C-alpha positions as CSV (number, residue, x, y, z in Angstrom):
1,X,77.1,-38.8,-77.0
2,X,73.9,-38.4,-78.9
3,X,70.7,-37.3,-77.0
4,X,67.6,-39.3,-76.9
5,X,64.4,-37.6,-78.0
6,X,60.7,-38.6,-78.0
7,X,59.5,-39.9,-81.2
8,X,56.4,-37.7,-81.1
9,X,58.7,-34.6,-80.8
10,X,60.5,-35.7,-84.0
11,X,57.2,-36.1,-85.8
12,X,56.1,-32.8,-84.9
13,X,59.3,-31.2,-86.2
14,X,58.9,-33.3,-89.3
15,X,55.7,-31.2,-90.1
16,X,57.0,-27.8,-89.8
17,X,59.6,-25.5,-91.4
18,X,63.2,-25.6,-89.8
19,X,66.0,-23.4,-90.5
20,X,69.6,-24.6,-90.0
21,X,73.1,-22.8,-90.2
22,X,75.6,-25.3,-91.6
23,X,79.4,-25.0,-91.5
24,X,81.9,-27.0,-93.5
25,X,85.8,-27.3,-93.3
26,X,86.8,-30.9,-94.1
27,X,89.4,-30.2,-96.6
28,X,90.4,-26.8,-98.4
29,X,87.2,-25.1,-98.8
30,X,85.9,-23.0,-95.8
31,X,82.0,-22.6,-96.2
32,X,78.8,-21.5,-94.3
33,X,75.2,-21.7,-95.3
34,X,71.7,-21.3,-94.2
35,X,69.1,-23.7,-95.5
36,X,65.2,-23.7,-94.7
37,X,63.6,-27.0,-95.0
38,X,59.8,-26.8,-95.2
39,X,57.5,-29.5,-93.9
40,X,56.8,-30.9,-97.4
41,X,60.6,-31.6,-97.7
42,X,61.3,-28.6,-100.2
43,X,64.4,-26.7,-99.6
44,X,65.3,-22.9,-99.8
45,X,69.0,-21.9,-99.6
46,X,68.8,-18.6,-97.8
47,X,72.6,-17.7,-97.9
48,X,75.6,-19.6,-99.1
49,X,79.3,-18.7,-99.0
50,X,82.5,-20.6,-99.8
51,X,86.2,-19.5,-99.6
52,X,88.6,-21.7,-101.5
53,X,92.3,-22.0,-100.7
54,X,93.8,-22.9,-104.1
55,X,96.2,-20.2,-104.1
56,X,97.7,-21.1,-100.8
57,X,98.2,-24.9,-101.7
58,X,99.0,-24.4,-105.5
59,X,102.8,-24.1,-104.8
60,X,102.8,-27.5,-103.2
61,X,100.8,-29.3,-105.9
62,X,98.1,-30.4,-103.3
63,X,96.5,-29.6,-100.0
64,X,98.8,-29.0,-97.1
65,X,96.8,-30.0,-93.9
66,X,98.6,-27.3,-91.6
67,X,97.9,-24.5,-94.0
68,X,94.2,-25.6,-94.5
69,X,93.5,-25.9,-90.8
70,X,94.9,-22.4,-90.1
71,X,92.9,-20.8,-92.8
72,X,89.6,-22.5,-91.7
73,X,90.2,-21.3,-88.0
74,X,90.7,-17.7,-89.2
75,X,87.6,-17.8,-91.5
76,X,84.8,-19.6,-89.8
77,X,83.5,-16.9,-87.4
78,X,83.4,-14.3,-90.3
79,X,81.7,-16.7,-92.7
80,X,79.0,-17.6,-90.3
81,X,78.3,-14.0,-89.5
82,X,78.3,-13.2,-93.2
83,X,75.7,-15.7,-94.2
84,X,73.5,-14.7,-91.2
85,X,73.7,-11.1,-92.3
86,X,73.0,-12.0,-96.0
87,X,69.9,-13.9,-94.9
88,X,68.8,-11.1,-92.6
89,X,68.6,-13.5,-89.7
90,X,70.2,-14.0,-86.4
91,X,71.3,-17.1,-84.4
92,X,67.9,-16.8,-82.4
93,X,66.1,-17.6,-85.8
94,X,68.0,-20.9,-86.2
95,X,66.5,-24.2,-85.2
96,X,69.8,-25.9,-85.0
97,X,73.5,-25.4,-85.9
98,X,75.0,-28.1,-88.1
99,X,78.7,-28.7,-88.9
100,X,80.9,-31.4,-90.5
101,X,82.1,-33.6,-87.9
102,X,84.2,-35.9,-90.4
103,X,85.6,-37.5,-92.3
104,X,88.4,-35.1,-93.5
105,X,91.7,-33.6,-92.4
106,X,91.2,-33.5,-88.7
107,X,92.6,-30.1,-88.1
108,X,90.2,-28.7,-90.7
109,X,87.3,-30.7,-89.4
110,X,87.9,-29.2,-85.9
111,X,87.5,-25.7,-87.2
112,X,83.9,-26.0,-88.3
113,X,82.9,-28.4,-85.5
114,X,84.3,-26.2,-82.7
115,X,82.7,-23.0,-84.2
116,X,79.4,-24.8,-84.4
117,X,79.8,-26.0,-80.7
118,X,80.5,-22.4,-79.6
119,X,77.5,-21.0,-81.5
120,X,75.2,-23.8,-80.3
121,X,76.2,-23.3,-76.7
122,X,76.1,-19.6,-76.8
123,X,72.8,-19.3,-78.5
124,X,71.3,-22.5,-76.8
125,X,70.6,-24.3,-79.9
126,X,70.8,-27.9,-80.9
127,X,74.1,-29.2,-82.4
128,X,74.0,-31.6,-85.4
129,X,77.3,-33.3,-86.1
130,X,77.2,-34.2,-89.8
131,X,79.0,-36.9,-91.8
132,X,80.5,-35.0,-94.7
133,X,79.7,-37.8,-97.0
134,X,76.2,-37.9,-96.0
135,X,76.0,-34.2,-96.9
136,X,77.1,-35.2,-100.6
137,X,74.7,-38.2,-100.5
138,X,71.7,-35.8,-99.8
139,X,73.0,-32.8,-101.8
140,X,70.7,-33.6,-104.9
141,X,67.8,-32.8,-102.5
142,X,69.0,-29.2,-102.3
143,X,67.6,-28.6,-105.8
144,X,65.7,-31.7,-106.7
145,X,62.9,-33.9,-105.4
146,X,64.6,-37.1,-104.8
147,X,62.6,-39.8,-103.2
148,X,64.2,-42.7,-101.2
149,X,65.5,-45.2,-102.0
150,X,68.0,-44.3,-104.7
151,X,71.4,-45.3,-105.8
152,X,74.3,-42.9,-105.2
153,X,77.6,-42.8,-106.8
154,X,79.8,-40.7,-104.6
155,X,82.9,-39.6,-106.6
156,X,85.6,-37.1,-105.3
157,X,89.2,-36.7,-104.5
158,X,89.1,-39.0,-101.4
159,X,86.2,-41.2,-102.1
160,X,84.7,-43.4,-104.9
161,X,81.8,-45.6,-103.8
162,X,78.4,-46.8,-104.8
163,X,75.8,-46.7,-102.1
164,X,72.1,-47.6,-101.8
165,X,70.3,-44.7,-99.9
166,X,67.4,-45.8,-98.1
167,X,67.0,-42.8,-96.0
168,X,68.8,-40.4,-93.7
169,X,71.5,-42.3,-92.0
170,X,70.4,-45.6,-93.9
171,X,73.0,-46.3,-96.4
172,X,74.3,-49.6,-97.6
173,X,77.7,-49.8,-99.5
174,X,77.5,-51.6,-102.8
175,X,81.0,-51.0,-104.0
176,X,84.0,-48.9,-103.1
177,X,87.5,-48.2,-104.6
178,X,90.0,-50.8,-103.6
179,X,93.0,-48.4,-103.8
180,X,92.7,-44.7,-105.0
181,X,89.6,-42.4,-105.6
182,X,88.8,-41.1,-109.1
183,X,89.7,-37.6,-108.0
184,X,93.1,-38.6,-106.9
185,X,93.7,-40.0,-110.5
186,X,92.7,-36.9,-112.1
187,X,94.9,-34.8,-109.6
188,X,97.9,-37.1,-109.9
189,X,97.7,-37.1,-113.7
190,X,97.6,-33.3,-113.6
191,X,100.6,-33.1,-111.4
192,X,102.7,-35.5,-113.5
193,X,102.0,-33.2,-116.6
194,X,102.6,-30.1,-114.5
195,X,99.1,-28.7,-115.0
196,X,98.8,-27.1,-111.6
197,X,96.3,-27.5,-108.8
198,X,93.5,-28.4,-108.5
199,X,94.1,-31.0,-111.1
200,X,90.7,-32.2,-112.2
201,X,89.4,-29.0,-113.8
202,X,92.7,-28.6,-115.4
203,X,92.7,-32.1,-116.9
204,X,89.1,-31.6,-118.3
205,X,90.0,-28.2,-119.8
206,X,93.0,-29.6,-121.5
207,X,91.1,-32.8,-122.7
208,X,88.7,-30.6,-124.7
209,X,91.6,-29.6,-127.0
210,X,92.6,-33.2,-127.7
211,X,92.5,-34.4,-131.4
212,X,93.2,-38.0,-130.6
213,X,91.9,-39.2,-127.2
214,X,92.6,-42.9,-128.0
215,X,96.2,-42.3,-128.8
216,X,97.6,-43.8,-125.7
217,X,97.1,-47.4,-124.7
218,X,95.7,-47.2,-121.2
219,X,94.5,-50.1,-119.0
220,X,90.7,-51.0,-118.6
221,X,90.6,-51.2,-114.7
222,X,89.3,-54.5,-113.2
223,X,88.1,-55.7,-116.5
224,X,87.6,-59.2,-115.3
225,X,86.1,-58.4,-111.9
226,X,82.3,-58.6,-111.7
227,X,81.8,-56.7,-108.5
228,X,80.9,-53.0,-108.2
229,X,84.3,-52.0,-106.8
230,X,86.6,-49.4,-108.5
231,X,90.4,-49.3,-109.0
232,X,92.4,-46.3,-110.3
233,X,95.9,-47.0,-109.1
234,X,96.9,-48.9,-112.4
235,X,95.7,-45.9,-114.4
236,X,97.7,-43.5,-112.5
237,X,100.8,-45.6,-113.0
238,X,100.0,-46.1,-116.7
239,X,99.4,-42.3,-117.2
240,X,102.8,-41.5,-115.6
241,X,104.6,-44.1,-117.8
242,X,103.0,-42.7,-120.9
243,X,104.0,-39.2,-120.0
244,X,107.6,-40.1,-119.2
245,X,108.0,-42.0,-122.4
246,X,107.7,-38.7,-124.3
247,X,111.0,-37.1,-125.0
248,X,109.7,-33.5,-125.1
249,X,105.9,-33.4,-124.5
250,X,104.1,-30.9,-126.4
251,X,100.6,-29.4,-125.6
252,X,99.1,-31.7,-128.0
253,X,100.7,-34.6,-126.2
254,X,99.4,-33.6,-123.0
255,X,96.0,-32.9,-124.4
256,X,95.8,-36.5,-125.7
257,X,96.9,-38.0,-122.6
258,X,94.5,-35.9,-120.6
259,X,91.6,-37.0,-122.8
260,X,92.7,-40.7,-122.6
261,X,92.9,-40.7,-118.8
262,X,89.5,-38.8,-118.5
263,X,87.9,-41.3,-120.9
264,X,89.0,-44.4,-118.9
265,X,87.9,-42.8,-115.6
266,X,84.5,-42.0,-117.1
267,X,84.1,-45.4,-118.6
268,X,85.1,-47.2,-115.4
269,X,82.7,-45.2,-113.4
270,X,79.9,-45.7,-115.9
271,X,80.5,-49.5,-116.1
272,X,80.6,-50.2,-112.3
273,X,77.6,-47.8,-111.9
274,X,75.7,-49.7,-114.6
275,X,76.4,-53.1,-112.6
276,X,75.0,-51.6,-109.5
277,X,72.0,-50.3,-111.2
278,X,71.1,-53.7,-112.4
279,X,71.4,-55.0,-108.8
280,X,69.4,-52.0,-107.4
281,X,66.6,-52.5,-110.1
282,X,66.4,-56.3,-109.3
283,X,66.1,-55.6,-105.7
284,X,63.1,-53.1,-106.4
285,X,61.2,-56.0,-108.3
286,X,57.8,-54.9,-109.3
287,X,58.5,-51.6,-107.6
288,X,61.2,-50.7,-110.1
289,X,59.6,-47.4,-111.2
290,X,61.1,-44.0,-110.8
291,X,64.6,-45.5,-110.5
292,X,67.2,-42.8,-109.7
293,X,71.0,-42.7,-109.7
294,X,72.4,-39.7,-108.0
295,X,76.0,-38.6,-108.7
296,X,77.6,-36.3,-106.2
297,X,81.0,-35.2,-105.1
298,X,83.7,-33.0,-106.8
299,X,84.3,-35.4,-109.8
300,X,80.4,-35.1,-110.5
301,X,81.2,-31.7,-111.9
302,X,83.2,-33.3,-114.8
303,X,81.3,-33.0,-118.1
304,X,82.7,-36.3,-119.5
305,X,81.8,-38.3,-116.4
306,X,78.3,-36.8,-116.4
307,X,77.9,-37.7,-120.1
308,X,79.0,-41.4,-119.6
309,X,76.7,-41.8,-116.6
310,X,73.7,-40.2,-118.5
311,X,74.1,-42.7,-121.2
312,X,74.6,-45.8,-118.8
313,X,71.6,-44.6,-116.7
314,X,69.4,-44.2,-119.7
315,X,70.2,-47.7,-121.0
316,X,69.2,-49.1,-117.6
317,X,66.1,-47.2,-117.2
318,X,67.4,-44.8,-114.5
319,X,67.2,-41.2,-114.3
320,X,70.4,-39.4,-113.5
321,X,70.3,-36.6,-111.1
322,X,73.3,-34.5,-110.2
323,X,73.4,-31.4,-108.1
324,X,74.3,-28.1,-109.8
325,X,78.1,-27.8,-110.1
326,X,78.4,-25.4,-107.1
327,X,76.9,-28.2,-104.9
328,X,79.1,-31.0,-106.3
329,X,82.2,-29.6,-104.7
330,X,82.5,-29.2,-100.8
331,X,79.9,-26.7,-99.7
332,X,77.9,-25.8,-96.5
333,X,74.5,-25.9,-97.9
334,X,74.6,-29.7,-98.2
335,X,75.7,-29.8,-94.6
336,X,73.0,-27.5,-93.5
337,X,70.4,-29.7,-95.2
338,X,71.8,-32.9,-93.7
339,X,71.5,-31.1,-90.4
340,X,67.9,-30.2,-91.0
341,X,67.0,-33.6,-92.2
342,X,68.5,-35.1,-89.0
343,X,66.9,-32.4,-86.8
344,X,63.4,-33.3,-88.0
345,X,64.1,-37.0,-87.1
346,X,65.2,-36.1,-83.6
347,X,68.9,-36.9,-84.3
348,X,70.6,-34.2,-82.2
349,X,74.1,-34.5,-80.8
350,X,75.8,-33.5,-77.5
351,X,78.6,-30.9,-77.3
352,X,81.0,-33.8,-76.8
353,X,80.6,-34.9,-80.5
354,X,84.0,-35.8,-81.8
355,X,85.9,-34.7,-84.8
356,X,86.6,-37.8,-86.9
357,X,89.3,-38.3,-89.6
358,X,87.4,-41.3,-91.0
359,X,83.7,-42.0,-90.9
360,X,82.2,-44.4,-93.3
361,X,78.7,-44.1,-94.5
362,X,78.1,-47.7,-94.0
363,X,79.9,-48.4,-90.8
364,X,78.8,-52.0,-90.5
365,X,80.2,-52.9,-93.8
366,X,83.3,-50.9,-93.3
367,X,83.9,-52.7,-90.0
368,X,83.2,-56.2,-91.4
369,X,85.0,-55.8,-94.6
370,X,87.0,-52.6,-95.0
371,X,87.0,-51.6,-98.8
372,X,90.1,-49.3,-98.5
373,X,91.9,-51.1,-95.6
374,X,91.8,-50.2,-92.0
375,X,94.5,-48.5,-90.1
376,X,95.1,-46.4,-87.0
377,X,92.3,-44.0,-88.1
378,X,89.9,-46.8,-88.8
379,X,88.3,-48.0,-92.2
380,X,87.8,-45.5,-94.9
381,X,84.8,-47.1,-96.5
């Protein structure tokens, strides 16, 4: 259970520099980082390390949870020690220990969270249990001055959603995928064409060689729907059918299909984000100045997606801000920052903080109207 803290203590913390060790292991990247947040909100990344698992999962065409969990468990202690050494600091110099507490593959989530609990207990430091999605939501603040409120497009292998971010822990869902995430559409297209794992970068690289990106007739998703929701299942199916219709697919065939799929994903993301920008700007009224769209998550590293969002944001009077590529994909710097932001607000967790397979950013909307359905693990968004 979360601990209660006096508001005056939180205000005192908000005016000083805090240093936080962050740990991340929600999917297939093991990561540790140390972030220093100054009293004025500026941020220094003192050390940052990520160990990927692509080679372990490539033979299976996707992430195998048991393999991922084992690799995380073997690496977390070493990663934490490594970033402390790189920064020239010890656990005694930390103000708090932060770790992803969900959502994600539960075996992986437990690796970072249990390591953080042990370090927090041993060093007598506060524990901050971080929502991995909130880490992405705040990741642009690692390298940019981004004031609240702003509009967030969170787009990754497991999540695609538009969220109004009014502050730390204050997020309202505006739209979400009703079936698959954008990153899944990239990965499944790559798998169908035998491009290997991870699929997103492979599709993007191949698409650059296309001479006819409009060659294949692919569907415009939710073309008659006026909400801010997304859908990618139909595009996945259409891409598979298009590929299967080719008797002996050539590299040029694959390149044209990759470019077509990427184009439709980018267009769909930009169109729905444009609709959310209109709603966001209308709600701001006379204060509609400095409007910001933040794009975060692994798919935010895709150049075509960024270009489409840049054009749409400009047409709506918004500034597009995206973290550097290394902070779009899973990393621990964003977890450390989210931990620091929570620490200065007095939001500290007990050592009984649970690992969670699902943890919506907007839990109220998810409970009342699950965007991706609700099962034994609870609503996804």
